[in-house]
N, C-alpha and C positions, 0 to 999 in steps of 0.2 A: 504494500500500500504506500503510495507516494505521500510524503508529508512535507510540511513547511515549518521551518524553525522560526517561531514567533519572538525569539530573543532579538531578532533584528528590529522588531516593532516595539517591543517592551523589554528593554535590556535588563538582564539580571546582573547584579553587582559582581565584578570580577575580583579575585583575590588581590589585595594590596591597593585597590582603588576605592577609597572610602567616600569621596565626595562626587563620584561620577554621576550618581542619580540626580543630585542637586544641580550639577553643572548641565546635565542634559535638559532638565526642566527649565533652567534659566535660559539656555540657548534657544530652546523652542519658543519660549515667551518672547524673547527679543526678536527672533526671526519673524514670527507671526505679526508682532506689532509693527515691525518695519515694513512688512508687506502691506498691511492695512493702511499704514501711514502714507505709503507711496501711492496708494489708490485714491487718496483724498478723503477717506472716511472720517478722519479726525480734523478735517478742514472746517472752514466757516459754514454755517447752515445753508447759505445761499449757493454753495458749491455742491450740495447734496440734493438729489432729486427724490423727494418723497421720504416718508418716515422709515421705509424699509432700509434705506442707507443709514444705518444706525451705528454711531460710534460706541454706544454702550454694548450693543450686540457684538461688535468686533472685539471689544475688550473682553467680553465673556468668552468668545471663541478662543482667543489667545490664552486666557487663563485656564479654561477647562482642559484644553489639549495639553498645555504645558504641565498640568497637574496629573491628568489621568495616565499619560504614557509612562512616566517613571513610577507612579504608584502601582500600576498593574505589574510592572517588573518586580517591584518590592513584594507584592502579594505572591507572585510566582516563587520568589526566593523563600518566603515564609512557608509556602506549601511544600516545597522540597524539604525544608527543615522539619516540618511536621511529619512528612512521610518517613523520613529517616528516624525520627523519634518514635514513631508507631511501629517500626520494623519488628521489635521484640514481641509485640502482641499480635502480629499478623500471621495467621496460619497458612502461609503460602511460601512457595520457593523463591529463591533469589531472582530467577528469571522473570517471574511475574512482577516483582517489585521494580526491577529495572524497566520493564515495559511501562509501569505506572509512572515512574520518574520521568521517562522520556515523554510521555503523553502530556505532562504538565507544560512543556514548552514546545513540543512538536505536535502539530495538528494535521489531520488529513486535508489534502487539497480540496476535496469535495466539501468538507466542513467550512474551509476558508471561503470558497466561492459562494456558498449559501449565505454565510454571514455578511459578506460584502454586498451581495445582491439585496439583502434585507436592509442594510445600512443605506445603500444608494436609493432604493425605493422610498425609504422613510424620509431621507433628505429631500428628494424630489417632491414628495407629497407635501412636506412642510412648506417648501418654497411656493408650490402652487397654491396652497391655502393662504399664504401671506399675500400673494399677488393676485389672488382671485382668478387664476387661469393662466395657461401657458402663453397666450398672446400678450397679455400685459407684462408678464415676467420677461419675455424675450425683448419686447419693445423697450422696456425700462433699462434692463441690464445692458443692452447693446449701446445705449446712448449715455449711460452714466457709469463711469468706472467705480465710484463708491458703491453704487447699488450692485454692480457685478461682483465686487469684492465681498459684499454681504451675502449674496447668493452663494458664492463659492465657499465662504466661511461656514454657512449653514450646512451645505452638503458635506464639507470636510469634517465638521464636528459630528454629524450623524455617523459618518463612516468610522471615525476613530472611536467614538463612544460605543457604537454597536459592537465593534471588534473587541473592545476592552471588556464590556459586560459579558459578551458571549464567551470570552476566554475565562473569566472568573466563574461563570456558570458551568462551563465544561469541567473545570478543575474541581468545583464543588460536587458535581456528579461523580467525578472520579473518587473523591473521598467517600461519597455515599456507597460506592461499590466496595471500597476498602473495608467499610464498616461491617460488611457481611462476613468478612474473614477475620474479624478482630476477636481475640479471646478476652472474655469479661471476667475479671477478678473483682468480686464484690467488695473485698477488703482492701483493694487498692485501685480505685477507679481513676486516680490521678494520672495514670499512664495513658488514659484516653482523652485527656484534655487537649492534645493537638487538634482534634476534630473541632472543638469549640474555638480554638485559637484562629484557625483559618476562617471559620464562619464569622467571627467577630471582626477580623481584619478586613475581610471582603465587604462586610456591611458598612464598616467605617469608611472604606474607600468610596462607596456610593454616597454616603452621607456627606463626605467632603466635596464630592462633585455637586451635590444638590446645594451646598452652601454657596456655590459660585453663581447660581441662577439669579439672585437678587441684583447682580451687577447690571443686568439688562434693564432693571427698573430705574437705574440712575438717570435715564433719559425719559422724560415724562410722556413723550408721544409714542412710546413703544407699546403696542397692543399686547393684551394677555395671551393672544394666540402665538406670540413669539416664544413664550417659555413654557406654557402649560403642556404641550406635547412632550417636551423633553423631561419635564418633571414626572409625568406619568410613565414615560418610557424607562426612567431610572427607578421609580418607586416600586413598580411591580416586580422587576427582577431582584430588587433588594430583598424582598420577602423570601425568594428562592435561595438567595445567597446565605441568608440567615438560617434557613431550615435544612437545606439539603445535606450539609456535612454532618449535622448533629441528630437529625430525626432518626435515621436508621440505628445509630448507636444508642440513642435514647430508648428505642423499642427493645433492643437487645438487653440493655441494662435492666429495664423494667421487667422483661420476661424472666431473666435470670434471678432477679430479686424476688419476684413472685414465687418462682419455683423453689428457691431456697427457703423462703418463709413457710411455704406449705410443708416442705420436708421437715423443717425443725419444729414446726407446730405439731406435726403428727407425732414426732418423738416426745415432745413435751406432753401431749395428750395421753400418750401411753404410760407416762409416769405420774399422771395426775389423777385424783388429788393426792399429794404426798402425805405420808404418815409422819408426823413430827418425830416419832421414835425410830423411823426407818432412816438411819443416817446414810446408808449406802445409796438409797434412792435420792436423798437430798443432794448428796455429792454428785450424782449423775445428772440431776436436774439443773444444778447451778451453771455449768458451762453452756447448757442449751439456752437458758434464759439470757445469759450474757451475749451469746451469739445472735439471738433474736433481737436484742436491743441494738446491736451493731447493724444488723440488717435493716431495721426500721430507720436508722439514721443515715443510711446510704442514699445519696441523691441519685435520681434517675436521669439526670442531665449531666454532661461532662463539663460543666462550667464551675469556676470558682468565684468567690465573692468579688475579687479584684477585677476580673474580666467583666462581670455584669455591672459593676459600678462604673467602669470606664465606658461601657456601651451606653448606659443610661445618661452619663454626662454628655457624651457626644451627640445624643439624640436631640438635645436642645440647641445645637449649633445652627441648623438651617432656619428655625424660627427666629433666632437672634439676628441672623444675617439679614432677614427680611425687614426686621425692625430697624436695624442699622442703616439699611439702604433707604428706607422711608425717611429717617431722620436726616440723612445726607441730602436727599432730594429736596426736603423742605428747607434746609439751610441754604442750598444753592438757589432755590427760587426766591428766598428772602433777600439774598445778596444781590440778585439780579433785578 
């Protein structure tokens, strides 16, 4: 099966290169801003034809692309680390693990083509919605370089973000498959936390992308149709990214816990009610009661308190960015 190495699109940090991811994001941001600047998007309003030639949208395109490319590379690196950490609990051979590791950054060509077609169609549909038809879109874009840049920016953003989200989803489904082969030790579920680590990291990556959407609202004449499709297109996959890596292992932990509780309860029932004078039966009952107490304390989810606290904290970031954007817009309007 022919595959494509996505590390060319979303680079994974190389040994000895600590700042490469930040440098890549900064270089992308500067390059995109320079391209939009040269088109005249950031020029005076009289040089831009129509609200679709939006400087705030151009700024958003530059920021979200510069953010999502290195971040997906970072999540890929975290997924590789998680898979390595899970290796001792995976009841599979080394060849299968190597295949899984390769799948994290090498995807089938058919998969890539499908994803890119979805991204291109989504970008085209969004542009057509903003311009109310292909005739208006072509007429405006061909006569206005700022509008053409905005149209291209919309298409490029849809392509990049669709590929990024599809990559994260594919890796999340890979971990879901790994969960079917994971050995569950109810007295040490901490070894299963890498499943939750990837789920939370992927979810936070999308939350970070959503935090950039209020940038478009900095320009008051930008319609809601400019950002609501993107918000919906990121919010729905975010649910999958949060659930896919952890739901299968949650079900396995829950099933193993229930089976163990039923077994120990059966043994306790066989020794009950104990006779206070029967010291042998009391000694046999004590470890069973202790084991049952430990089983009842076992969480059926592979999360720890620190991970859940961090996720809850970051969930408030997108609403805060909308509030901040509204305050900035009001301040700019007051000054003007």
